[in-house]
C-alpha positions in Angstrom: 0.0 -0.1 0.1 1.5 3.6 -0.9 1.9 5.8 1.9 0.7 9.2 2.2 2.0 12.0 0.1 5.0 13.6 1.6 5.2 16.9 3.3 8.5 19.3 3.4 8.2 22.0 5.9 10.2 24.8 6.6 10.4 26.2 10.4 12.0 29.7 10.3 11.7 29.9 13.9 12.7 33.3 15.3 14.0 34.7 12.1 12.9 36.3 9.3 12.1 40.3 8.5 10.8 41.7 5.6 13.9 41.6 3.6 13.8 37.9 3.7 10.6 37.7 2.0 12.8 37.6 -1.2 13.6 34.0 -0.4 9.9 33.1 -0.3 9.5 34.8 -3.6 12.6 32.9 -4.8 11.2 29.4 -3.6 7.7 30.1 -5.2 9.7 31.2 -8.7 11.8 28.2 -8.6 8.7 25.8 -8.0 6.7 27.5 -10.6 5.5 24.9 -13.0 7.6 21.8 -11.4 5.7 18.7 -10.6 6.8 17.4 -7.3 6.2 14.4 -5.4 5.6 16.5 -2.0 3.6 19.2 -0.5 5.6 22.4 0.3 5.1 24.5 3.5 6.7 27.5 5.0 6.2 28.5 8.6 7.7 32.1 9.2 7.4 34.1 12.3 4.0 35.4 12.9 5.0 39.0 11.8 5.6 37.7 8.4 2.7 35.2 8.2 0.4 37.6 6.2 3.0 39.1 3.8 4.2 35.5 2.9 0.3 34.6 2.2 0.0 37.6 0.1 3.1 36.8 -1.5 2.5 33.5 -2.7 -0.9 34.2 -4.1 -2.2 31.4 -6.0 1.1 29.2 -5.4 0.9 25.7 -4.4 3.1 26.3 -1.3 1.3 26.5 2.1 1.9 28.4 5.0 1.9 27.6 8.8 2.3 28.8 12.1 4.8 28.1 14.6 2.6 27.9 17.8 -0.6 28.7 19.0 -2.6 29.2 22.4 -5.4 26.8 23.3 -8.0 29.4 23.8 -9.8 30.9 20.9 -9.6 34.3 22.6 -8.9 36.1 25.7 -6.6 38.0 28.3 -3.5 36.2 26.8 -1.1 39.0 26.2 1.5 38.1 23.6 -0.2 34.7 22.5 -1.8 33.9 19.2 -4.8 31.8 18.8 -5.4 29.0 16.1 -8.2 31.2 14.8 -5.9 34.2 14.2 -3.5 31.8 12.2 -6.4 30.6 10.2 -7.7 34.2 9.5 -4.2 35.1 8.4 -4.0 32.5 5.8 -2.4 29.5 7.7 -3.5 26.0 6.9 -1.4 24.4 9.6 0.5 24.8 12.8 3.4 23.6 14.6 2.7 22.5 18.1 5.0 21.0 20.7 8.2 21.7 19.5 11.1 20.4 21.8 12.3 23.9 22.0 8.9 24.9 23.4 8.6 21.7 25.6 12.1 22.5 27.0 12.2 26.4 27.3 8.6 27.0 27.8 7.9 23.9 30.2 5.0 22.9 27.6 3.7 19.4 28.8 1.9 16.6 26.5 -1.2 18.0 28.1 -0.6 21.4 26.8 0.5 20.2 23.4 -2.4 18.2 23.3 -5.0 21.3 23.9 -3.0 23.1 21.2 -3.7 20.5 18.9 -7.1 20.3 19.8 -7.3 24.4 19.2 -5.9 23.8 15.8 -8.4 21.4 14.8 -11.4 23.7 16.1 -9.7 26.3 13.6 -9.6 24.3 10.8 -6.0 23.9 10.9 -3.6 20.8 10.7 -1.7 20.3 14.0 2.1 19.4 13.3 2.7 17.6 16.5 6.3 17.6 17.5 7.9 14.6 19.6 11.6 13.6 20.5 14.0 12.3 23.0 17.0 14.1 24.4 20.7 12.7 24.2 20.2 11.4 27.8 17.1 9.3 27.1 18.8 8.1 23.8 21.8 7.0 25.5 19.7 5.4 28.5 17.9 3.2 26.0 14.4 5.0 26.4 14.0 6.4 23.1 11.2 4.4 22.0 9.6 4.7 25.4 9.9 8.4 25.5 8.3 8.4 22.0 5.6 6.5 22.5 4.7 8.4 25.7 4.7 11.5 24.1 3.0 10.8 21.0 0.2 9.2 23.5 0.0 12.2 25.7 0.0 14.9 22.6 -2.5 13.4 20.3 -6.1 14.5 20.7 -9.2 12.4 20.8 -10.6 11.6 17.1 -7.2 12.6 15.5 -6.9 11.6 11.9 -4.9 12.2 8.8 -6.9 15.3 7.8 -5.9 17.1 10.7 -2.9 15.6 11.9 0.8 15.4 11.0 3.4 13.9 13.3 7.2 15.3 13.4 9.8 13.2 14.8 12.9 15.4 16.0 15.4 14.0 18.0 16.1 16.8 20.4 20.1 16.1 20.1 19.9 16.5 16.3 18.1 19.9 16.5 20.5 22.6 15.2 23.5 20.6 16.2 24.7 19.1 12.9 24.3 15.5 14.1 21.8 13.4 12.5 20.7 9.9 13.6 21.6 6.8 11.1 19.1 5.6 8.7 18.4 2.6 11.0 17.9 4.6 14.0 15.4 6.8 12.0 13.6 3.9 10.5 13.4 2.3 14.2 11.6 5.3 15.6 9.2 5.9 12.8 8.5 2.5 12.5 7.4 2.4 16.3 5.4 5.5 15.5 3.7 4.0 12.8 2.8 1.1 14.9 1.4 3.5 17.5 -0.7 5.4 15.4 -2.4 2.2 13.7 -2.9 0.8 17.4 -4.7 4.2 18.4 -6.4 5.1 15.2 -6.9 2.0 13.1 -5.2 0.8 10.1 -6.5 3.3 7.6 -6.1 6.4 9.3 -2.8 5.2 11.2 -1.3 4.3 8.0 -2.3 8.0 6.3 -0.8 10.1 8.8 2.3 11.5 7.6 5.2 11.2 9.8 7.9 13.7 9.1 11.6 13.7 10.2 13.2 16.6 11.7 16.7 17.6 12.8 19.8 18.8 10.9 18.0 17.8 7.6 20.4 19.3 5.0 20.4 19.1 1.0 23.4 16.8 1.4 21.6 14.3 3.8 18.0 14.6 2.5 17.9 11.8 0.0 19.2 9.5 2.6 16.9 10.4 5.4 14.0 10.9 3.6 14.2 7.6 1.7 13.8 5.9 5.1 10.9 3.5 5.7 7.6 5.4 7.2 9.5 8.7 6.8 6.7 11.1 4.8 8.9 14.4 4.6 10.7 16.5 6.7 10.4 19.4 9.2 13.4 21.7 8.2 14.7 24.2 10.6 17.7 26.3 9.5 18.1 25.1 5.8 14.6 26.3 4.9 15.8 30.2 5.6 17.4 30.2 2.2 15.5 29.2 -0.8 18.3 27.2 -2.7 19.0 25.3 0.4 15.1 24.3 1.0 14.9 23.7 -2.6 18.0 21.0 -2.3 15.8 19.0 0.3 12.5 19.3 -1.6 14.4 17.8 -4.7 14.7 14.6 -2.8 11.0 14.3 -3.9 11.5 15.3 -7.4 
């Protein structure tokens, strides 16, 4: 059975001023008329979401947010709701990125509430999970990943509103990457868990992305692993030429 269509999503994190819109324009130009075997998404900082949406126009490139609050509105100074992201033109939002789990103390329950908020607003939730170096070295990787997955997925999740991104914390922004065997082992476990929780049809259709120091020179190897349905790309998504080099793994 063929797997789900791949997705390559670029997470700009807290990077990007108006001048960087030229990279989005270049990306759109480079992909114009190109038939790809994957969907493409960019997740710019909140200040650039609307300009990016306007710039892309009728392009097939989708736009996502990097985080959302669980509530639809209220006295939450500085936060952004999923409804606001949808109103700005987003079709998805990243929730539970390891940087937020670690630095903003986000628990699985908080991540699950945000994923529920995304669905409420009509957005797909890109739910991030992954182990630390200490957890990997102590042999707890599969236990940690399965636990985060079970705790972060909202009831009734399915392929239409859920994407999973496996990002080993020790590989994010470090230049270190797991071996293809390590990636396949974790993705195989995630797929098993999804099928057990959602059933064969939905569990097999949910996209499971790999993230963590994905670059043009390792993209083909990593994205060719079994049960890997695309990538969540960090720093390499900031430059159109680098991002294209990863997207071409599906050309």
